[in-house]
N, CA, C and O atoms as a DFTB+ gen file, in Angstrom:
472 C
 N C O
     1  1       0.982       2.396       1.543
     2  2       0.550       2.492       2.922
     3  2      -0.253       3.773       3.123
     4  3      -1.237       3.790       3.863
     5  1       0.175       4.841       2.458
     6  2      -0.539       6.106       2.561
     7  2      -1.944       5.960       2.000
     8  3      -2.908       6.471       2.571
     9  1      -2.052       5.264       0.887
    10  2      -3.351       5.040       0.267
    11  2      -4.266       4.258       1.195
    12  3      -5.448       4.576       1.319
    13  1      -3.735       3.257       1.833
    14  2      -4.529       2.453       2.758
    15  2      -4.962       3.272       3.974
    16  3      -6.110       3.180       4.407
    17  1      -4.043       4.076       4.526
    18  2      -4.399       4.926       5.669
    19  2      -5.479       5.931       5.289
    20  3      -6.395       6.194       6.067
    21  1      -5.362       6.496       4.073
    22  2      -6.358       7.449       3.609
    23  2      -7.724       6.779       3.527
    24  3      -8.729       7.354       3.947
    25  1      -7.759       5.571       2.988
    26  2      -9.024       4.850       2.860
    27  2      -9.621       4.552       4.226
    28  3     -10.833       4.668       4.406
    29  1      -8.802       4.174       5.179
    30  2      -9.288       3.909       6.537
    31  2      -9.866       5.164       7.163
    32  3     -10.875       5.099       7.865
    33  1      -9.230       6.319       6.913
    34  2      -9.748       7.591       7.428
    35  2     -11.107       7.921       6.823
    36  3     -12.021       8.342       7.532
    37  1     -11.238       7.727       5.504
    38  2     -12.505       7.996       4.821
    39  2     -13.598       7.092       5.377
    40  3     -14.700       7.558       5.666
    41  1     -13.304       5.809       5.529
    42  2     -14.289       4.861       6.056
    43  2     -14.670       5.227       7.486
    44  3     -15.844       5.161       7.852
    45  1     -13.698       5.607       8.284
    46  2     -13.972       5.992       9.671
    47  2     -14.867       7.214       9.756
    48  3     -15.782       7.252      10.579
    49  1     -14.620       8.214       8.919
    50  2     -15.455       9.417       8.917
    51  2     -16.882       9.097       8.491
    52  3     -17.838       9.645       9.040
    53  1     -17.021       8.214       7.517
    54  2     -18.369       7.845       7.049
    55  2     -19.125       7.107       8.139
    56  3     -20.314       7.357       8.337
    57  1     -18.464       6.204       8.852
    58  2     -19.107       5.491       9.955
    59  2     -19.512       6.484      11.042
    60  3     -20.603       6.370      11.601
    61  1     -18.652       7.454      11.352
    62  2     -18.994       8.479      12.348
    63  2     -20.211       9.274      11.906
    64  3     -21.097       9.560      12.711
    65  1     -20.256       9.633      10.629
    66  2     -21.366      10.421      10.097
    67  2     -22.680       9.651      10.219
    68  3     -23.696      10.212      10.628
    69  1     -22.657       8.371       9.866
    70  2     -23.868       7.546       9.943
    71  2     -24.288       7.357      11.397
    72  3     -25.476       7.433      11.713
    73  1     -23.333       7.113      12.278
    74  2     -23.626       6.923      13.700
    75  2     -24.237       8.188      14.298
    76  3     -25.190       8.112      15.074
    77  1     -23.693       9.348      13.939
    78  2     -24.218      10.615      14.456
    79  2     -25.657      10.842      13.979
    80  3     -26.502      11.303      14.746
    81  1     -25.928      10.520      12.722
    82  2     -27.285      10.702      12.194
    83  2     -28.267       9.789      12.925
    84  3     -29.368      10.212      13.277
    85  1     -27.868       8.542      13.153
    86  2     -28.739       7.617      13.890
    87  2     -28.978       8.122      15.318
    88  3     -30.091       8.042      15.838
    89  1     -27.920       8.641      15.937
    90  2     -28.029       9.146      17.304
    91  2     -28.996      10.328      17.362
    92  3     -29.793      10.426      18.295
    93  1     -28.934      11.227      16.375
    94  2     -29.834      12.386      16.356
    95  2     -31.295      11.946      16.274
    96  3     -32.149      12.485      16.977
    97  1     -31.578      10.972      15.421
    98  2     -32.948      10.478      15.329
    99  2     -33.391       9.840      16.642
   100  3     -34.525      10.033      17.082
   101  1     -32.486       9.074      17.270
   102  2     -32.813       8.424      18.540
   103  2     -33.084       9.458      19.627
   104  3     -34.034       9.310      20.395
   105  1     -32.250      10.517      19.702
   106  2     -32.430      11.555      20.722
   107  2     -33.739      12.304      20.543
   108  3     -34.346      12.747      21.518
   109  1     -34.174      12.446      19.298
   110  2     -35.442      13.125      19.029
   111  2     -36.621      12.185      19.230
   112  3     -37.775      12.610      19.185
   113  1     -36.329      10.907      19.451
   114  2     -37.380       9.920      19.671
   115  2     -38.154       9.591      18.416
   116  3     -39.300       9.147      18.486
   117  1     -37.543       9.803      17.280
   118  2     -38.214       9.544      16.008
   119  2     -37.711       8.253      15.383
   120  3     -36.602       7.794      15.658
   121  1     -38.546       7.688      14.546
   122  2     -38.173       6.530      13.743
   123  2     -37.394       7.048      12.528
   124  3     -37.767       8.065      11.943
   125  1     -36.337       6.368      12.153
   126  2     -35.570       6.789      10.973
   127  2     -36.378       6.408       9.735
   128  3     -36.719       5.238       9.561
   129  1     -36.690       7.383       8.870
   130  2     -37.455       7.061       7.657
   131  2     -36.683       6.078       6.775
   132  3     -35.453       6.039       6.773
   133  1     -37.459       5.284       6.026
   134  2     -36.827       4.282       5.161
   135  2     -35.917       4.908       4.125
   136  3     -34.861       4.350       3.826
   137  1     -36.287       6.037       3.575
   138  2     -35.467       6.665       2.554
   139  2     -34.145       7.157       3.126
   140  3     -33.135       7.180       2.423
   141  1     -34.143       7.559       4.425
   142  2     -32.893       7.976       5.075
   143  2     -32.022       6.750       5.316
   144  3     -30.814       6.785       5.086
   145  1     -32.644       5.655       5.785
   146  2     -31.891       4.413       5.997
   147  2     -31.296       3.908       4.695
   148  3     -30.151       3.457       4.661
   149  1     -32.080       3.985       3.617
   150  2     -31.579       3.526       2.316
   151  2     -30.388       4.377       1.879
   152  3     -29.414       3.849       1.342
   153  1     -30.459       5.691       2.103
   154  2     -29.345       6.576       1.739
   155  2     -28.102       6.283       2.550
   156  3     -26.995       6.275       2.012
   157  1     -28.276       6.041       3.857
   158  2     -27.130       5.728       4.710
   159  2     -26.507       4.394       4.290
   160  3     -25.285       4.258       4.229
   161  1     -27.360       3.422       4.003
   162  2     -26.851       2.115       3.568
   163  2     -26.086       2.242       2.258
   164  3     -25.036       1.624       2.084
   165  1     -26.613       3.044       1.336
   166  2     -25.946       3.216       0.041
   167  2     -24.584       3.896       0.201
   168  3     -23.611       3.501      -0.442
   169  1     -24.517       4.917       1.061
   170  2     -23.224       5.584       1.292
   171  2     -22.224       4.614       1.882
   172  3     -21.054       4.610       1.499
   173  1     -22.681       3.789       2.816
   174  2     -21.777       2.823       3.428
   175  2     -21.341       1.783       2.408
   176  3     -20.180       1.373       2.406
   177  1     -22.256       1.345       1.537
   178  2     -21.891       0.390       0.481
   179  2     -20.838       0.972      -0.451
   180  3     -19.919       0.270      -0.872
   181  1     -20.973       2.250      -0.771
   182  2     -19.983       2.902      -1.636
   183  2     -18.613       2.920      -0.986
   184  3     -17.600       2.681      -1.642
   185  1     -18.587       3.204       0.312
   186  2     -17.302       3.204       1.027
   187  2     -16.714       1.800       1.025
   188  3     -15.511       1.635       0.824
   189  1     -17.544       0.788       1.247
   190  2     -17.050      -0.593       1.215
   191  2     -16.504      -0.948      -0.163
   192  3     -15.469      -1.604      -0.272
   193  1     -17.202      -0.514      -1.219
   194  2     -16.734      -0.782      -2.578
   195  2     -15.390      -0.100      -2.829
   196  3     -14.481      -0.700      -3.403
   197  1     -15.270       1.159      -2.397
   198  2     -14.023       1.881      -2.597
   199  2     -12.897       1.220      -1.804
   200  3     -11.772       1.109      -2.292
   201  1     -13.201       0.782      -0.585
   202  2     -12.207       0.099       0.237
   203  2     -11.743      -1.188      -0.456
   204  3     -10.552      -1.500      -0.459
   205  1     -12.686      -1.930      -1.041
   206  2     -12.349      -3.157      -1.752
   207  2     -11.466      -2.849      -2.963
   208  3     -10.497      -3.563      -3.224
   209  1     -11.796      -1.800      -3.693
   210  2     -10.997      -1.431      -4.867
   211  2      -9.579      -1.024      -4.480
   212  3      -8.620      -1.359      -5.176
   213  1      -9.450      -0.304      -3.375
   214  2      -8.114       0.089      -2.908
   215  2      -7.318      -1.155      -2.530
   216  3      -6.133      -1.252      -2.850
   217  1      -7.961      -2.111      -1.849
   218  2      -7.269      -3.346      -1.479
   219  2      -6.822      -4.117      -2.722
   220  3      -5.724      -4.673      -2.747
   221  1      -7.676      -4.151      -3.758
   222  2      -7.295      -4.822      -5.002
   223  2      -6.112      -4.107      -5.648
   224  3      -5.184      -4.752      -6.135
   225  1      -6.145      -2.786      -5.652
   226  2      -5.051      -2.009      -6.232
   227  2      -3.748      -2.262      -5.484
   228  3      -2.701      -2.436      -6.107
   229  1      -3.803      -2.284      -4.163
   230  2      -2.605      -2.566      -3.371
   231  2      -2.091      -3.978      -3.653
   232  3      -0.882      -4.206      -3.690
   233  1      -3.007      -4.919      -3.851
   234  2      -2.603      -6.283      -4.185
   235  2      -1.900      -6.360      -5.529
   236  3      -0.912      -7.078      -5.679
   237  1      -2.413      -5.613      -6.513
   238  2      -1.773      -5.584      -7.832
   239  2      -0.388      -4.977      -7.720
   240  3       0.572      -5.505      -8.282
   241  1      -0.277      -3.861      -6.990
   242  2       1.032      -3.230      -6.798
   243  2       2.005      -4.193      -6.142
   244  3       3.151      -4.317      -6.575
   245  1       1.549      -4.877      -5.096
   246  2       2.430      -5.789      -4.361
   247  2       2.861      -6.957      -5.239
   248  3       4.003      -7.408      -5.154
   249  1       1.955      -7.448      -6.080
   250  2       2.315      -8.588      -6.920
   251  2       3.364      -8.220      -7.966
   252  3       4.090      -9.088      -8.452
   253  1       3.442      -6.953      -8.307
   254  2       4.455      -6.503      -9.258
   255  2       5.673      -5.887      -8.574
   256  3       6.562      -5.349      -9.234
   257  1       5.704      -5.973      -7.248
   258  2       6.855      -5.473      -6.509
   259  2       6.939      -3.965      -6.444
   260  3       8.002      -3.421      -6.144
   261  1       5.840      -3.276      -6.718
   262  2       5.848      -1.816      -6.705
   263  2       5.706      -1.289      -5.291
   264  3       6.343      -0.302      -4.924
   265  1       4.879      -1.939      -4.503
   266  2       4.555      -1.421      -3.185
   267  2       4.607      -2.536      -2.163
   268  3       3.723      -3.391      -2.150
   269  1       5.614      -2.554      -1.308
   270  2       5.630      -3.588      -0.269
   271  2       4.504      -3.341       0.728
   272  3       4.259      -2.200       1.121
   273  1       3.821      -4.407       1.137
   274  2       2.715      -4.254       2.069
   275  2       3.199      -4.042       3.498
   276  3       2.460      -3.528       4.338
   277  1       4.422      -4.433       3.769
   278  2       4.928      -4.309       5.124
   279  2       6.425      -4.024       5.071
   280  3       7.156      -4.664       4.315
   281  1       6.870      -3.087       5.855
   282  2       8.286      -2.767       5.899
   283  2       8.901      -3.426       7.126
   284  3       8.381      -3.314       8.236
   285  1      10.004      -4.108       6.909
   286  2      10.720      -4.703       8.033
   287  2      11.705      -3.661       8.550
   288  3      12.342      -2.966       7.759
   289  1      11.833      -3.549       9.853
   290  2      12.793      -2.575      10.369
   291  2      14.227      -3.019      10.118
   292  3      14.561      -4.191      10.297
   293  1      15.058      -2.100       9.711
   294  2      16.480      -2.380       9.499
   295  2      17.254      -1.409      10.383
   296  3      17.237      -0.198      10.162
   297  1      17.930      -1.957      11.382
   298  2      18.631      -1.120      12.346
   299  2      20.076      -0.870      11.953
   300  3      20.753      -0.032      12.548
   301  1      20.543      -1.595      10.955
   302  2      21.908      -1.388      10.479
   303  2      21.975      -1.781       9.009
   304  3      21.038      -2.373       8.472
   305  1      23.076      -1.451       8.371
   306  2      23.271      -1.817       6.978
   307  2      23.312      -3.342       6.854
   308  3      22.851      -3.898       5.857
   309  1      23.858      -4.008       7.855
   310  2      23.906      -5.469       7.850
   311  2      22.510      -6.075       7.847
   312  3      22.256      -7.032       7.116
   313  1      21.591      -5.528       8.662
   314  2      20.201      -5.998       8.663
   315  2      19.566      -5.806       7.294
   316  3      18.877      -6.694       6.792
   317  1      19.796      -4.660       6.699
   318  2      19.240      -4.363       5.384
   319  2      19.774      -5.341       4.337
   320  3      19.023      -5.840       3.498
   321  1      21.073      -5.605       4.398
   322  2      21.694      -6.536       3.462
   323  2      21.113      -7.944       3.618
   324  3      20.826      -8.612       2.625
   325  1      20.942      -8.391       4.857
   326  2      20.397      -9.725       5.096
   327  2      18.957      -9.855       4.585
   328  3      18.560     -10.912       4.096
   329  1      18.182      -8.773       4.703
   330  2      16.796      -8.813       4.226
   331  2      16.721      -8.983       2.711
   332  3      15.773      -9.577       2.198
   333  1      17.721      -8.464       1.995
   334  2      17.680      -8.475       0.530
   335  2      18.728      -9.402      -0.090
   336  3      18.977      -9.340      -1.294
   337  1      19.328     -10.240       0.711
   338  2      20.413     -11.095       0.239
   339  2      19.972     -12.028      -0.886
   340  3      20.667     -12.153      -1.894
   341  1      18.838     -12.674      -0.721
   342  2      18.364     -13.603      -1.760
   343  2      18.102     -12.885      -3.079
   344  3      18.467     -13.382      -4.144
   345  1      17.467     -11.713      -3.006
   346  2      17.180     -10.956      -4.230
   347  2      18.468     -10.499      -4.896
   348  3      18.567     -10.508      -6.122
   349  1      19.458     -10.096      -4.098
   350  2      20.739      -9.665      -4.652
   351  2      21.472     -10.828      -5.324
   352  3      22.046     -10.671      -6.402
   353  1      21.446     -11.983      -4.684
   354  2      22.096     -13.154      -5.273
   355  2      21.424     -13.546      -6.585
   356  3      22.104     -13.890      -7.551
   357  1      20.104     -13.496      -6.624
   358  2      19.379     -13.837      -7.844
   359  2      19.704     -12.843      -8.955
   360  3      19.901     -13.234     -10.105
   361  1      19.759     -11.567      -8.613
   362  2      20.107     -10.548      -9.611
   363  2      21.511     -10.763     -10.153
   364  3      21.746     -10.618     -11.352
   365  1      22.453     -11.111      -9.267
   366  2      23.824     -11.360      -9.701
   367  2      23.882     -12.557     -10.645
   368  3      24.616     -12.525     -11.633
   369  1      23.127     -13.602     -10.360
   370  2      23.096     -14.775     -11.250
   371  2      22.511     -14.414     -12.607
   372  3      23.009     -14.859     -13.641
   373  1      21.461     -13.611     -12.605
   374  2      20.804     -13.238     -13.862
   375  2      21.689     -12.345     -14.732
   376  3      21.667     -12.446     -15.959
   377  1      22.472     -11.467     -14.087
   378  2      23.278     -10.500     -14.843
   379  2      24.678     -11.002     -15.143
   380  3      25.412     -10.352     -15.887
   381  1      25.065     -12.127     -14.591
   382  2      26.377     -12.659     -14.907
   383  2      27.438     -12.369     -13.870
   384  3      28.624     -12.361     -14.199
   385  1      27.060     -12.135     -12.651
   386  2      28.041     -11.967     -11.589
   387  2      27.942     -10.636     -10.865
   388  3      27.251      -9.713     -11.296
   389  1      28.656     -10.570      -9.750
   390  2      28.641      -9.384      -8.905
   391  2      29.264      -8.190      -9.622
   392  3      28.784      -7.064      -9.492
   393  1      30.330      -8.436     -10.378
   394  2      30.985      -7.346     -11.104
   395  2      30.011      -6.646     -12.050
   396  3      29.997      -5.419     -12.144
   397  1      29.198      -7.439     -12.750
   398  2      28.243      -6.856     -13.692
   399  2      27.151      -6.081     -12.963
   400  3      26.720      -5.028     -13.433
   401  1      26.704      -6.590     -11.827
   402  2      25.687      -5.893     -11.034
   403  2      26.226      -4.535     -10.590
   404  3      25.544      -3.517     -10.712
   405  1      27.459      -4.530     -10.072
   406  2      28.075      -3.275      -9.636
   407  2      28.281      -2.317     -10.801
   408  3      28.021      -1.120     -10.674
   409  1      28.744      -2.832     -11.928
   410  2      28.958      -1.975     -13.107
   411  2      27.644      -1.364     -13.567
   412  3      27.588      -0.175     -13.882
   413  1      26.585      -2.169     -13.609
   414  2      25.273      -1.645     -14.002
   415  2      24.776      -0.592     -13.022
   416  3      24.237       0.442     -13.417
   417  1      24.967      -0.875     -11.735
   418  2      24.514       0.064     -10.702
   419  2      25.229       1.407     -10.830
   420  3      24.583       2.455     -10.857
   421  1      26.539       1.378     -10.908
   422  2      27.294       2.629     -10.986
   423  2      27.071       3.343     -12.314
   424  3      27.104       4.572     -12.371
   425  1      26.845       2.583     -13.379
   426  2      26.543       3.214     -14.663
   427  2      25.222       3.957     -14.579
   428  3      25.072       5.033     -15.157
   429  1      24.262       3.382     -13.858
   430  2      22.961       4.027     -13.716
   431  2      23.053       5.246     -12.789
   432  3      22.502       6.304     -13.094
   433  1      23.745       5.094     -11.668
   434  2      23.833       6.175     -10.691
   435  2      24.637       7.351     -11.228
   436  3      24.212       8.502     -11.124
   437  1      25.787       7.062     -11.797
   438  2      26.683       8.137     -12.244
   439  2      26.609       8.396     -13.744
   440  3      27.331       9.241     -14.272
   441  1      25.725       7.656     -14.431
   442  2      25.528       7.820     -15.881
   443  2      26.826       7.683     -16.671
   444  3      27.083       8.431     -17.614
   445  1      27.627       6.719     -16.266
   446  2      28.878       6.388     -16.989
   447  2      28.960       4.876     -17.082
   448  3      28.381       4.165     -16.261
   449  1      29.666       4.395     -18.066
   450  2      29.864       2.948     -18.150
   451  2      31.264       2.617     -17.671
   452  3      32.237       3.280     -18.031
   453  1      31.345       1.581     -16.853
   454  2      32.633       1.151     -16.325
   455  2      33.139      -0.024     -17.160
   456  3      32.371      -0.931     -17.481
   457  1      34.395      -0.015     -17.503
   458  2      34.924      -1.173     -18.231
   459  2      35.052      -2.356     -17.278
   460  3      35.522      -2.208     -16.150
   461  1      34.638      -3.512     -17.735
   462  2      34.753      -4.720     -16.919
   463  2      36.117      -5.344     -17.148
   464  3      36.560      -5.499     -18.286
   465  1      36.776      -5.699     -16.055
   466  2      38.080      -6.357     -16.148
   467  2      37.823      -7.856     -16.056
   468  3      37.143      -8.325     -15.143
   469  1      38.368      -8.594     -17.002
   470  2      38.130     -10.046     -17.038
   471  2      39.012     -10.784     -16.085
   472  3      38.935     -12.009     -15.994
């Protein structure tokens, strides 16, 4: 999200810069030279390209579960649990049950292995 906000800020500043330059030429009553227009167009194209690349990068991150594109508000632990219930159930099935998920979690957090009781 920070990356996207940064890109929006960069694009906004570039649009302001181009708009101000056009306004200055208009106030002076002059025609904007073609080489100036070409330079402004090229700068704007670069910003569009960078914006597109950032969007592609965010898409790659999201497809691998690295960066969620949108955060859902969780007002309580129960809300948080409900949002992730399906993922937790799938993880428990893959690892062989809730006991194994908890043992793995605590082993990772506290760097100890817990004996599983059958």
